[in-house]
N, C-alpha and C positions, 0 to 999 in steps of 0.2 A: 514490372516491379524490380526495383534496384536490389542487388544483393552485395553491394560494396559498402565500405565505410563512408560516412559523411563527415568530411573534414574541410574546414575553410570554405564552406558553401558549395562544395562539389563532391560527387561520389567518386571515390578513389579505391584502388586496390590496396591490400595490406602490403606492407614493406616486404615481409617474408613470403607473401603469396599463398599462405595457408588458408584453408577454408574449414567451415564447420557444417555438417549436415543438419538440416532442420527436418524433423519427421512429423507426419500426421498422426496424432495420438489415437485416431479412430481405427487405423489399420497398420500403423508402423511404416507406411510408405513414405519415400522421400518427397519433400515439397520443394526444397531449394538447398543450394550450397551457398553459405554466406561467407564473406571475407572475415577472417579472424584477426582481431586487433591484438597486438602484443605490445611490448614496452615501447618500441620505436614508434608505433602508431599512436600510443597514448601521448608520447612526447610531441608528436606533430599536432595532435588535437589540442593539447594544453597551450602550445605556442600560438595556434590560431585563435584560441579563446583569449589569450593574453593580449594579442595584437588588436583584437576587436573591442576589448573592454573600454579603453578611453572614450572612443566615439559613442559606444552604446550607453555608457553610464552618463555621458553629457547630453544625450538626446533628451528632448523634452519628454517628461513622463507621459504626457497625453499621447505623444506620438508612439512611444513604446506600447501604450495601451491600445492604440488603434490597430497596430499589427497583431496583437493578441486577439482582438475582436474579429479582425479579418480571418485569422486562422480558425476561430470558432465557427464562423460562417462557412468556411471552406470544408471543415469537418462535417458539418451538417449536409452540405451538398454531396459529399462523398460517403455519406453514412451507409448506404447499402453495401458498397464494396468493402468499406472498413469493417463492417460487421461480419461479412463473410470471411475476410482475411483473418480476423481475430478468432472466429470459430474454427477455421481450418487449422490454425497454428496452435491454439491452446486447448481445444476440446470443449470450450464453453458452448452450451446450446445456443443456436441462432436466435431463439426467442429472447435470451438474456443479452446477447451482444447488441441486438437491435433495440431492445427496450431499456437496457441499463447501461452497458459499457460505453457505447458510442454517445448517447445523450449526456451521460455524466462527464465524459471527456470534453465535449463541446461546452457544457455548462461551466466547467472548472476554468477553462481558458477564458471564457467570457467574464466570469467573476473577476479574475485577476486582471483582465483587460480593463475593467472598470475600476479596479483597485489602484492601478499604477499611479494615478495622479491624486490619490487621496491618502497617501502616507504622510502624515503631518508630523512636524516636530513640536517643540514646546518652548515657552519662555519661563524661566525659573525666577521667582522673586528673590533677589539678592540685595546686598547692602547698597545704599544710595551712591550714585556716581558710576555705577556699572550696570551693564546689560549682559545677561547670560541667556543664550538660547541653545537648544539642542536640536541637531539635525539627524535624520536617519540617512546613512550613506551605504551604498552597496559594498559588499565584501570584496568582490573581485571575480576570480574564476572559481566556479563551483563544480565539483565532481559529484555526479549522481549515479547511483547504482540501483536499478529497478529490477524487481523479482519477476518470476515467470508466471505467477498466478493471475494477475490483472495487468498485463504489460501496457495496454493502451491507456487505461484509466490512470495508472500510476505515473505514466509519462506526463500527463497533464498536472497531476498533483505535485510532481517534482519541478517541472519546468515553469509552470504558471507563475508562482510567487517569485522564483529566482529571477526570471526575466522581467517581471513587472517592477521589481526593486532595482533593476539596472545591472544585474550580474550577467556574465556570460557563462556558458554551460558546456561541460563535457559529460555526456550521459552514456553509461554502459548498460544496455538492456541485457537480460539473461540470454545466454546462448541458445536456450531451448525455444524461446518465443520472441525473436527480435523483429518479426516482419511488420507488425503494425507500427512500431516505433520508427522504422525506416520509412514507412509510408508517410508518417507525420513530418519527417524531415523533408520529403518531397513537397508536401503542402506548404511548409514554412518557406521554402525557396520560392514557390509560386507566388505567395502573397507578399514577398519582399523583405524578409528578414535579412539583414546584412550578413555577408560571409563571415564565418568564424564565431558569430554570436551563439550558435548552437552546433555542437559536433556530436555525432552518434557513432559509438565504437563498440559493436558487439564483440564479446570475447569471454574467455573463461575467467572465473573469479580469482583463481590462483595465480593468474598471469596478469591479464588486463586490469582486473579489479584491484589486485594487490598493488600494482604499480600506480594506479590512479590514487589510491588511498595514501601512498607514500610520497607522492610527487611534491616537490618543494614549490612548484608553481601553482598549486591548487590551494585556495584559501579556505575552502570548506568542503567536507565530504558528507553527503546525505545518502543514507543507506536504508533500504527496506529488505528484510530477509530474516534469517535465523539468528537466534541469540548467540550461538557459537561463533558464527561469522562476524556478528557485531562486535564481539570482544576482540577479534583479530583486526577489525577496522580501527578500533580505538588504539591498539598498539601500533599499527602502521602509521597512524596520523601524528605520532609523537615527534617526528623529525622536525617539522616546522610549526608544531602546536596549532595545526589547522583546527578550525571549529568543526565539531562533529554533531550530526543529527541522526538518531537511530530510531527506526520503527521496526520492532523485532517480534518475537513470537508471542503467542497468547494461548490461554486455556480457559476460554470464556465460560463462566458459570451462568446458567439460565435457570432461574428459580421459579417454580410454580407453586404458589400458596394455595391453601385449601379453598379460598374464596374466589379464585381466578375464574374468569369466564372461559370454560374449557375449550369450546370450539375455536376461539381466537388464539388461545395459548397453544393448542395443538398445531394449528396451521402456522403460527409464527415460529414455533420451535422447529418445525420441519424446515422452514426457510432458513432459519438460523444455522442449521448444520448441513443441509443437503444442497443449498445454492452453491453453484460452481464446484460441485462434488466435494464440498467441505474444505476446499483449498483456499482458506481465508484465515488470516491471523485473528480476526475478530469472531470466528465461528463459535456458535453456542455449543461447544463440544462436551460440556458437562451439564447434564440435565438433572437438576435437583428437584425432587417431587415431594410435597408434603404427603406423609404416609396415609392420610385420610382419602386422598384423591388419586393416589399412585396407580391403583388398578384401573380405574375409569379412564385416567389419562392415557395409560399405556395401551389400553384396548383401542382407543381412537388413533393414537399416534402410530402404532404398529400397522394398522390397516392403511393409514395414509402413506406411510413409508413404503409398504409393499406395493402400493398402486403407482408409485412414481415411474414414469416411462423413461427407461434407460435405453439410450441408443445413439445413432449417428447424430453428432451435433449439428450437422447441416440440414437435418430434417426439422422443419418448424414445429412438429408435434413433440419432439424430444424435450424432456424436462430435466434430465441429468445425463451428461456426456461422460467421456472417459477422463481418467486422471491424465495429467499432462505428459508423463513419461513412464516408460517401463520401469525404470529405477524407482520412481516414486510409488508406482503400483506395488512393487515388491516390499517397499518400506511399510506401506499401510497394511499389507497382508501379514507382515511380521507382527504388527501390533494385534492383529486378530489372533495369532498364535499365542502371543504373550497373555492376552486376556484369558484364553483357555487355560494356560499354565498356572495363572494366578488364582484360578478357581472361579473366574467370572462366568456368567451365563450369556451365551450369544443368543439373543432373542430373535434376531433377524439378520440375514445376510452373512457376512464374513468370508465371502468368496466371490470370484468373478461370475458374471451372468452365464447361464448355460446355453444361451443363444449362440449358435454356430456363427452367425453373421457378425458377431462381436468378438469372436475368439482371437482375432489377430490384434485387437486393440488393447488399450490399457484400462480396461473397465473394472469396476468393483460394484457390487450390489450395495444399496443403502444398508448400513450395518448399525444395529442397536445392541449394546452390551450392558448387562447388569453387573455393576462392580462396586467395590468399596472405595471411599474417598482417598484412602492412602495407596491404592493400587497404582501401578505405573501408568495404566491407561487413563487414570484420572489426574495424573501429575505431569505427564509428558505430552508435548504437542504431537498429535498424530497427523493432522493436516489432510484429512480425507473425509469421506462420507461415513464417519464413524463417531457415534455418540455414546458416551458412558453414562448410565443412569444410576443414581443413588437416591435414597430417601432421607428425610429429616423429620424431627418431631415438632420443632418450634422455631421461631424466628431467630433466636440466638444461635441455634445449631446450624441453621441455613447460612447465616453470615459467616460463622467459623469455617464451614466447609468451603464457601465461596472464596474466602480469603486464604485458603490453605494451600496455595501453590506459590511458586516463585514469580509467576507472571502477574501483570496488572494492566491489561490492555482494554478489553471490553467485557461487559456482562449485562445481564438483563433480569427482569423480574416481572411476574404476572400476578396482579392482585386488584381487587376493587376497593381496597381500603386505602383512602387517601393518605392518612397519617403514616401508615406502614410503608407505603410506596416511597415517600420522601425520606423516611427514617432509614430504610434499608439501602436506598440509593446512596445516602450520605455515608453509611457504614461500609459500603463495598470499596475495597482497595483497588480502584480501577480508574483508568483515564477517561473512560466513557461508560455510561450506564443507560440502558433503554428500559422504559417502563411501559408495559403492555404493547411492546413492539420489539423489534430486534434488527440490527444491522442498518439502521437509518444513517445516511451520510449526506452532507450538503457542503458545497464549497465554502460557505460562510461559517461553518462550525468546526472548531479545532479537533484534530484527529491525532491520537497518540496515547502512549501509555506511561506507566511508572514501573519501578522495580526492574526485573529482567526483561520487561517489554520495551525498554529503551527510554529515550528522552528527546525533547523537542517536539514540535507539533507541525503536522501538515495542515494546510488550509486555514482560512480565516485571517484576521489581523495577527493572530499569533504567528502564522507562517511568515508574514511580512517582517515581523520583528526578528525572526530566526534567520532571515536573509539580509539583514542590515545591521550596521553598527550604530551606536549612539555617539555622536560627536558633540562635545560640549565646547561652545565658543564664548569667550569672555571679551567684552568691549568696554574700554574706559570711555564713558560718555561725558565726563567732566574734565574739560581741558585744563582747569586750574589745579587739578589733583594729580601729582605724579603717580605712576602706576605702583610705586612701592609704598605709598603713604598708607599707614594702617588705618582702617575704619572700624 
């Protein structure tokens, strides 16, 4: 496994020779020391991407697509080792990296491989004697910053549409979890991506990330992470007015109405918050229960949450692994203390597991807290296996609570009433809504939010538009009419 930077088609040492330790969240032990990208390394990567852009953008779209399809095939061939690497580095249970993360990564690259030659322009009906057509053209060099919670999957979400559209990429994975992204770089080199088309530069946000966002040679910055960092990205991008795409925080409302089919709602709500230890921007972290079914729902939900097998992510039987870092574990535990200080009732969890075998890791029990909608734990993103439970009396109150935060990324609702389902989905201020399910994603469906959850979209045709410009071309097709002649 390479632990260097990937620049210009080769793995290279960092200019200053500094490294970053990558730790195993299961026990805090070291996995690897990776080269740390700083400003000089970002400059090298941007120069390599800039040099590769003319040939890559001129390459037949179908040929770019074929390389992405080859990469998808290679990821599937390497799926077992990729899944283990992702579990080792992030703490995702092996059952999830095998069943979700790796298959979704391959599917996303395959989707955009097929999309590459299907980005069509248009012809605009204009006045007689002229032809006006609109082309979609690549932006140039795209800087991409990937978070630590789903590094493998987000690498495909970011790179797939950018490359299919003809852009070149400088991607900075999170310093906590860069290993699977570096492995993808190896696979890309194996299947024949030209040097410089993709460059991988792990580093810290305050140095590598900041320089990438400020860089005058970068035409777009695409960032997934916290809302606070997203604001700094926008400020850093102002120098050359580069395009910005932000997928930021969330505080997903998961509404259970009185007519919901409770077994499905209980299971779906548990997946909404406890999958990947709750480390997901779209997590259903606010559970809104109609007061008529709140007790019955909580009885089943708490039993299910208490039964979740917390343990070593490399054990195929594990259902919930550790949080990804010690620092983040402490942050989530702080919110457990805040809930208590605000008068909330901790119904389950709120502390690390008592199992000695897990004591060196960054674990937290599934945590359920009863709180009021205005409490901090219902307003601020906790980003852990921590769900705040509130009740409501009617549909209007449920919608008001759901829309009562600064975020607008994802949310869900459970009901067997068809009209209500569509009515509430329409009323929810959210980029994505799930009805009688939660956290469903697909490469063809746009993913993103509104408000403090950011702007722009990952995946689908929407993403291809976000990685291209519309160029309007006018042609005088009547030789008898001078181009200045008024029509």
